[in-house]
C-alpha positions as CSV (number, residue, x, y, z in Angstrom):
1,M,0.0,0.0,0.0
2,D,1.1,3.5,-0.8
3,S,0.9,4.8,2.8
4,D,1.7,8.4,1.8
5,I,-1.8,8.7,0.3
6,L,-4.2,10.2,2.9
7,F,-7.5,10.3,1.1
8,S,-9.1,7.7,-1.3
9,F,-12.4,9.0,-2.8
10,V,-14.3,5.9,-4.0
11,V,-17.0,7.1,-6.5
12,V,-19.5,4.7,-8.0
13,E,-20.2,5.2,-11.7
14,Y,-23.0,4.0,-13.9
15,H,-23.3,5.7,-17.2
16,S,-22.6,9.1,-15.6
17,I,-19.5,10.5,-17.2
18,D,-20.7,14.1,-16.9
19,D,-21.5,13.7,-13.2
20,I,-18.1,12.1,-12.7
21,R,-16.3,15.1,-14.4
22,M,-18.1,17.5,-12.1
23,C,-17.5,15.3,-9.1
24,V,-13.8,15.1,-9.8
25,Q,-13.7,18.9,-10.2
26,S,-15.4,19.3,-6.8
27,I,-13.0,17.0,-5.1
28,T,-9.8,18.5,-6.6
29,S,-10.9,22.1,-5.9
30,V,-11.0,21.3,-2.2
31,V,-8.2,18.8,-1.7
32,S,-5.6,19.5,-4.4
33,G,-2.4,21.1,-3.1
34,S,-3.3,20.3,0.5
35,F,-3.0,16.6,1.0
36,T,-2.1,13.5,-1.0
37,Y,-5.2,11.9,-2.5
38,E,-6.6,9.6,-5.2
39,I,-10.0,9.3,-6.8
40,V,-11.1,5.7,-7.6
41,I,-13.9,5.5,-10.1
42,S,-15.7,2.2,-9.6
43,S,-17.7,1.7,-12.8
44,N,-20.6,-0.7,-13.0
45,S,-21.4,0.4,-16.6
46,Q,-19.9,-2.6,-18.4
47,Y,-18.4,-0.4,-21.1
48,N,-17.0,-2.0,-24.2
49,E,-13.3,-1.6,-25.2
50,V,-14.1,1.3,-27.5
51,D,-15.8,3.2,-24.7
52,K,-13.0,2.5,-22.4
53,K,-10.5,3.9,-24.9
54,D,-12.7,7.0,-25.2
55,I,-12.7,7.4,-21.4
56,A,-9.0,7.0,-21.3
57,G,-8.7,9.9,-23.7
58,L,-10.5,12.2,-21.4
59,D,-8.4,14.4,-19.1
60,F,-9.7,13.6,-15.6
61,G,-6.3,14.2,-14.0
62,N,-3.4,12.0,-12.7
63,E,-5.1,11.3,-9.4
64,V,-8.1,9.6,-11.0
65,R,-8.1,5.8,-11.6
66,W,-10.9,3.9,-13.3
67,I,-11.9,0.4,-12.3
68,Y,-14.2,-1.4,-14.7
69,N,-16.1,-4.0,-12.7
70,E,-17.1,-7.3,-14.2
71,K,-20.8,-6.8,-13.7
72,N,-23.4,-4.3,-12.5
73,G,-23.6,-5.7,-9.0
74,G,-25.2,-2.7,-7.4
75,F,-23.9,0.1,-5.1
76,A,-22.4,-2.1,-2.4
77,Y,-20.6,-4.2,-4.9
78,A,-19.1,-1.2,-6.7
79,M,-18.0,0.4,-3.4
80,N,-16.2,-2.8,-2.4
81,C,-14.5,-3.1,-5.7
82,G,-13.2,0.4,-5.2
83,L,-12.2,-0.3,-1.6
84,K,-10.0,-3.2,-2.7
85,E,-8.1,-0.9,-4.9
86,A,-7.9,2.1,-2.6
87,K,-4.6,3.0,-1.0
88,G,-5.5,5.9,1.3
89,S,-5.7,5.7,5.0
90,I,-9.1,7.5,5.0
91,I,-11.8,6.4,2.6
92,I,-14.6,8.5,1.3
93,F,-17.4,6.6,-0.3
94,M,-19.5,8.9,-2.5
95,N,-22.1,9.2,-5.2
96,P,-21.0,10.9,-8.5
97,D,-23.6,13.6,-8.2
98,V,-22.2,14.9,-4.9
99,R,-20.5,18.3,-4.7
100,I,-18.4,19.2,-1.7
101,K,-19.3,22.6,-0.4
102,Y,-17.4,23.3,2.8
103,G,-16.0,21.9,6.1
104,F,-14.2,18.9,4.6
105,F,-11.0,19.3,6.5
106,E,-12.8,20.1,9.8
107,M,-14.7,16.8,9.4
108,T,-11.4,15.0,8.7
109,D,-9.8,16.5,11.7
110,Y,-12.7,15.4,13.9
111,L,-12.4,11.9,12.7
112,Q,-8.7,11.8,13.4
113,K,-9.0,13.3,16.8
114,H,-11.9,11.1,18.0
115,T,-10.7,7.5,18.0
116,D,-14.2,6.3,19.0
117,V,-15.7,7.4,15.7
118,G,-16.2,4.7,13.1
119,I,-18.1,6.7,10.4
120,I,-18.6,10.4,9.9
121,A,-20.7,12.3,7.3
122,P,-21.6,15.9,6.6
123,Q,-24.8,17.8,6.3
124,I,-26.5,17.4,3.0
125,R,-28.4,20.3,1.2
126,N,-30.0,20.2,-2.2
127,S,-29.4,22.8,-4.9
128,Q,-32.0,25.1,-3.4
129,G,-30.2,25.0,0.0
130,D,-32.7,22.9,1.8
131,I,-31.3,20.5,4.5
132,Q,-32.0,16.9,3.7
133,D,-32.8,14.1,6.2
134,S,-29.5,12.3,5.8
135,F,-29.4,10.7,9.3
136,R,-32.0,8.4,10.8
137,S,-32.8,5.8,13.4
138,F,-32.3,2.2,12.5
139,I,-35.4,1.1,10.7
140,T,-37.5,-1.3,12.7
141,P,-40.9,-2.6,11.6
142,I,-42.6,-0.3,14.1
143,N,-40.8,3.0,13.3
144,F,-41.1,2.2,9.6
145,I,-44.8,2.3,9.9
146,N,-44.7,5.4,12.2
147,R,-42.4,7.3,9.9
148,H,-44.7,6.8,6.9
149,L,-47.8,7.7,9.0
150,Q,-46.1,10.9,10.1
151,R,-45.1,11.7,6.5
152,F,-48.7,11.3,5.4
153,I,-50.1,13.3,8.3
154,N,-47.6,16.1,8.2
155,H,-47.1,16.1,4.4
156,G,-43.4,15.3,4.8
157,N,-40.9,15.4,7.7
158,K,-39.3,18.6,8.7
159,V,-35.5,18.4,9.1
160,K,-34.0,19.9,12.1
161,N,-30.9,22.1,11.6
162,E,-28.4,20.6,13.9
163,C,-25.4,22.8,14.9
164,K,-23.0,20.4,16.6
165,P,-21.7,16.9,15.9
166,K,-24.4,14.4,16.7
167,I,-24.2,10.7,17.4
168,V,-26.8,8.9,15.2
169,D,-27.8,5.4,14.3
170,W,-27.0,5.6,10.6
171,I,-26.3,8.0,7.7
172,I,-27.2,7.7,4.1
173,G,-24.4,6.5,1.8
174,A,-24.1,9.5,-0.5
175,F,-21.0,10.7,1.3
176,V,-19.4,8.6,4.0
177,M,-16.0,9.0,5.5
178,M,-14.1,6.3,7.6
179,H,-10.7,4.9,8.2
180,R,-9.7,2.3,5.7
181,Q,-8.8,-0.1,8.4
182,T,-12.3,0.3,9.9
183,A,-13.9,-0.5,6.5
184,L,-11.6,-3.5,5.9
185,A,-12.2,-4.9,9.5
186,I,-15.9,-5.3,8.8
187,G,-15.5,-6.5,5.2
188,G,-16.8,-3.4,3.6
189,F,-20.4,-3.2,2.4
190,D,-22.7,-6.3,2.3
191,E,-23.0,-7.0,-1.4
192,N,-26.2,-9.0,-0.9
193,Y,-28.0,-5.6,-1.1
194,F,-28.2,-4.5,-4.7
195,L,-29.6,-1.1,-3.8
196,Y,-30.9,0.5,-0.6
197,C,-30.2,-0.4,3.1
198,E,-26.5,-1.2,2.5
199,D,-25.6,2.1,4.2
200,M,-27.8,1.3,7.2
201,D,-26.3,-2.2,7.3
202,L,-22.7,-0.7,7.2
203,C,-23.5,1.6,10.1
204,K,-25.1,-1.1,12.1
205,R,-22.1,-3.4,11.9
206,V,-19.7,-0.5,12.6
207,S,-21.6,0.5,15.7
208,E,-21.7,-3.1,16.9
209,K,-17.9,-2.9,17.0
210,G,-18.3,-0.2,19.6
211,T,-17.5,2.8,17.5
212,K,-19.8,5.8,16.9
213,I,-21.7,7.1,13.8
214,V,-21.4,10.9,13.7
215,Y,-23.4,13.5,11.8
216,F,-21.1,16.5,11.3
217,P,-23.1,19.6,10.3
218,Q,-20.1,21.9,10.2
219,A,-19.3,20.2,6.9
220,C,-21.7,20.3,3.9
221,I,-22.2,18.7,0.5
222,E,-24.7,19.3,-2.2
223,Y,-26.7,16.3,-3.2
224,E,-30.2,16.1,-4.7
225,G,-31.1,12.5,-4.1
226,T,-33.8,11.0,-6.3
227,R,-35.9,9.2,-3.6
228,S,-36.8,6.8,-6.4
229,A,-38.5,4.4,-4.0
230,R,-41.2,7.0,-3.3
231,H,-42.1,7.5,-6.9
232,S,-41.6,4.2,-8.6
233,W,-43.1,0.8,-7.9
234,K,-40.0,-0.9,-9.2
235,Y,-37.7,0.9,-6.8
236,A,-40.2,0.6,-4.0
237,F,-40.0,-3.2,-4.5
238,I,-36.2,-3.1,-4.5
239,F,-36.2,-1.0,-1.3
240,L,-38.7,-3.3,0.5
241,K,-36.7,-6.4,-0.6
242,S,-33.5,-4.8,0.9
243,L,-35.3,-3.8,4.0
244,F,-36.7,-7.2,4.7
245,R,-33.2,-8.6,4.2
246,Y,-31.9,-6.2,6.7
247,W,-34.6,-7.1,9.2
248,R,-34.0,-10.9,8.8
249,K,-30.2,-10.4,9.1
250,F,-30.5,-8.6,12.4
251,G,-33.3,-10.6,13.8
252,L,-36.1,-8.0,13.5
253,C,-38.6,-10.2,11.7
């Protein structure tokens, strides 16, 4: 391992070249010139050789490495493929449509100073500046029903603007920072989830090791999030399939 590399940004890619270009620009504008880093693009797109040559001809920068995965195995699979290739001591798992806004190094400093923190993640705002509900309680059958009842009654859940670091159950996987050794110690993501709940599962296993999951609102990223499961029967089915798998795995049903 190249131990002089501090940050490895592992970014999932699925036919999203334009997003990747903007994501890379966002990362380099923050990190370049400050610390050693690499950007590992873990592609599930199954591009042919001509496409790969075209991508190789694009100027993403020397810090960017592309990994072409053998299959489209889902989010967890792509992240694990990237983790296997990552050389940095701190791993950032992120979506390609994330843009880093501020507080990245403050969040890094917090992680390094607090040895009891297993995972840390920033505040998320959409392009209109609205805070997103990026941290939640572990989903149980009871609070799953209650959450949807409250959403129906209140026409959505209002997100509280936290001002200080907060210990939470789990954080959505759009942008997650952790030590590489922590990720390796638990075997990375559970690849049995194709989509949804793999981030909750990751946080659950990390917290079971005795370390904390921290929401860090002094840092912020921009991320829209599609909430596909709320608007598509197809994705709703995938979400429920993943959720029932999570419940069975941890003895909740």
